[in-house]
Legacy VTK file of the C-alpha trace (Angstrom):
# vtk DataFile Version 3.0
C-alpha trace
ASCII
DATASET POLYDATA
POINTS 214 float
0.000 0.000 0.000
1.330 3.446 -0.937
1.178 5.831 2.002
0.362 9.432 1.181
2.133 11.816 3.533
0.059 14.483 5.315
0.955 18.036 6.311
-1.294 20.139 8.524
-0.416 23.791 7.896
-1.155 27.044 9.696
-0.590 25.777 13.238
-0.906 28.581 15.804
-1.909 26.805 19.047
-0.468 24.068 21.222
-3.738 22.130 21.290
-3.954 22.091 17.492
-0.368 20.884 17.223
-1.080 18.092 19.703
-4.247 17.071 17.847
-2.448 16.896 14.494
0.384 14.832 15.942
-2.019 12.484 17.729
-3.995 11.968 14.520
-0.861 10.935 12.651
0.265 13.998 10.685
3.675 13.589 9.081
4.436 17.320 9.008
3.283 20.538 10.632
3.443 23.928 8.933
3.985 27.319 10.525
3.337 30.481 8.522
5.790 33.394 8.528
3.930 35.546 5.993
2.846 38.759 7.801
-0.508 39.303 5.990
-1.713 35.801 6.903
-4.134 35.384 9.823
-2.130 32.248 10.641
1.180 34.037 10.875
3.359 33.327 13.929
6.408 35.192 15.183
9.779 33.434 15.395
9.504 33.382 19.189
6.019 31.868 19.062
7.223 29.356 16.484
10.045 28.284 18.784
7.532 27.668 21.586
5.355 25.529 19.333
8.168 23.629 17.660
9.603 22.638 21.022
6.495 20.441 21.403
6.942 18.529 18.137
8.086 14.933 18.705
10.728 13.083 16.730
9.930 12.060 13.140
7.354 14.812 12.591
8.701 17.353 10.079
8.668 21.021 11.107
7.938 23.238 8.087
8.190 27.012 7.739
6.174 28.822 5.045
7.542 32.042 3.522
6.343 34.381 0.763
8.894 36.673 -0.895
10.679 37.103 2.417
14.065 38.856 2.291
16.839 36.339 2.895
17.806 38.005 6.164
14.228 37.515 7.370
14.361 33.780 6.733
17.709 33.575 8.505
16.298 35.482 11.472
13.497 32.916 11.761
15.938 30.025 11.485
18.063 31.519 14.259
15.136 31.082 16.669
12.906 28.339 15.242
14.290 24.836 14.550
12.691 24.242 11.136
13.419 21.052 9.196
11.989 22.142 5.836
11.341 25.475 4.114
8.286 26.109 1.931
8.336 29.017 -0.519
5.079 30.379 -1.963
6.141 33.557 -3.731
8.306 34.489 -6.689
11.488 33.012 -5.277
13.964 31.458 -7.727
15.920 28.253 -7.217
19.109 30.016 -6.125
17.232 31.851 -3.382
15.436 28.700 -2.190
18.719 26.783 -2.044
20.533 29.510 -0.132
19.643 28.508 3.425
21.222 25.073 3.716
17.851 23.418 4.356
15.636 21.081 2.324
12.842 23.042 0.650
9.714 22.803 -1.460
8.359 25.331 -3.959
4.705 26.170 -4.526
3.156 26.491 -7.975
-0.119 28.359 -8.494
-2.211 26.336 -10.897
-4.476 27.763 -13.593
-5.317 26.880 -17.227
-2.398 27.618 -19.541
0.237 27.421 -16.819
3.207 25.307 -17.964
3.937 23.303 -14.834
6.664 21.210 -16.452
8.605 24.299 -17.486
8.113 25.789 -14.034
9.230 22.601 -12.282
12.329 22.316 -14.445
13.591 25.608 -13.015
13.734 24.063 -9.526
14.422 20.357 -10.081
18.027 19.491 -9.374
18.731 22.582 -7.285
20.423 21.821 -3.935
17.840 20.928 -1.309
14.844 20.772 -3.674
12.587 17.978 -2.477
9.034 18.721 -3.591
6.638 20.778 -5.682
3.451 21.949 -3.983
0.471 22.627 -6.250
-2.042 25.203 -5.065
-4.920 27.113 -6.649
-4.179 30.416 -8.351
-6.053 33.160 -6.508
-5.460 36.836 -5.816
-2.627 37.141 -3.332
-0.721 34.085 -2.141
-2.042 30.752 -0.953
-4.966 28.870 -2.397
-7.674 30.726 -0.506
-9.395 27.436 0.280
-10.103 26.829 -3.412
-9.438 23.728 -5.466
-8.068 23.714 -9.000
-8.599 21.413 -11.960
-6.551 18.328 -11.107
-6.538 17.295 -14.764
-4.016 20.107 -15.330
-1.369 18.083 -13.492
1.042 16.259 -15.849
1.442 12.532 -15.418
5.112 12.887 -14.522
6.945 15.652 -12.679
10.658 15.984 -11.861
9.937 16.535 -8.156
7.613 14.770 -5.682
4.086 16.190 -5.913
2.414 17.737 -2.882
-1.271 18.454 -3.508
-2.861 21.468 -1.843
-5.649 23.906 -2.607
-9.137 23.559 -1.144
-8.671 20.097 0.339
-10.971 19.080 3.185
-12.422 15.880 4.681
-15.154 15.772 2.029
-12.878 15.712 -1.018
-9.524 14.363 0.103
-10.394 10.745 -0.732
-11.199 11.683 -4.325
-8.111 13.913 -4.461
-5.729 11.161 -3.392
-7.331 8.564 -5.663
-7.336 10.900 -8.668
-3.913 12.532 -8.346
-1.933 9.965 -6.329
0.331 12.648 -4.850
3.349 12.013 -2.674
1.701 14.161 -0.008
-1.315 16.353 0.726
-1.263 19.719 2.484
-4.271 21.228 4.272
-4.903 24.358 6.304
-8.331 26.028 6.068
-10.009 22.702 5.274
-9.488 21.520 8.851
-10.291 24.774 10.626
-13.137 25.998 12.813
-11.983 29.593 12.181
-8.923 31.185 10.630
-5.908 29.908 12.506
-8.025 27.711 14.785
-8.040 24.022 13.901
-10.964 21.641 14.372
-9.913 18.356 15.969
-12.747 16.388 14.368
-11.893 17.722 10.904
-8.214 16.889 11.377
-9.097 13.322 12.303
-11.593 12.983 9.450
-9.096 14.368 6.942
-6.320 11.993 7.960
-8.741 9.058 8.075
-9.841 9.953 4.543
-6.271 9.869 3.272
-5.715 6.493 4.884
-8.942 5.143 3.384
-7.885 6.351 -0.054
-4.491 4.728 0.331
-6.089 1.456 1.364
-8.576 1.502 -1.497
-11.614 1.438 0.756
-14.939 2.166 -0.997
-16.388 5.659 -0.734
LINES 1 215
214 0 1 2 3 4 5 6 7 8 9 10 11 12 13 14 15 16 17 18 19 20 21 22 23 24 25 26 27 28 29 30 31 32 33 34 35 36 37 38 39 40 41 42 43 44 45 46 47 48 49 50 51 52 53 54 55 56 57 58 59 60 61 62 63 64 65 66 67 68 69 70 71 72 73 74 75 76 77 78 79 80 81 82 83 84 85 86 87 88 89 90 91 92 93 94 95 96 97 98 99 100 101 102 103 104 105 106 107 108 109 110 111 112 113 114 115 116 117 118 119 120 121 122 123 124 125 126 127 128 129 130 131 132 133 134 135 136 137 138 139 140 141 142 143 144 145 146 147 148 149 150 151 152 153 154 155 156 157 158 159 160 161 162 163 164 165 166 167 168 169 170 171 172 173 174 175 176 177 178 179 180 181 182 183 184 185 186 187 188 189 190 191 192 193 194 195 196 197 198 199 200 201 202 203 204 205 206 207 208 209 210 211 212 213
């Protein structure tokens, strides 16, 4: 059985972190993009990340952050993986000595293969996250047309964009991504996770992996 990895993003509270870990999340995401309602400070991130057990990946999300800003976060918060959602190029992404993933904003006419080729092979590149193209950055809780995804990509595929407990089974079965990434789809309010939704989301991924009927 192929096991789809799961990242719960936008963690802001200790209880949400604990719920995601208890449910079996493989990775937890913290947002360092100031306009986001889920944004945390480096000091707050350090407090949260101190609670993450071994073998759960600690991810930091940045959008067009000056390099010195990323380094300032890293000086306080022990991140394992960096996630870049803006207009960063491969040289920038590779400049922090950490593994990283790059987001692509999907819409009709977007050449994902050409985009991916600009990052594949760069030092530390380990995934391509596909999100919906909306105004601003992030998917805004919206899905995109999964048929736009090529059959083969040069980096592991992380599916994001409007995922929630009601559609994640179909998403995993249709796309067969390496991992799925969810934030608003498991929230009670912006930045506040819903324990039941987290559990239902992760159970849905496991059901899809196992081939259980809908």
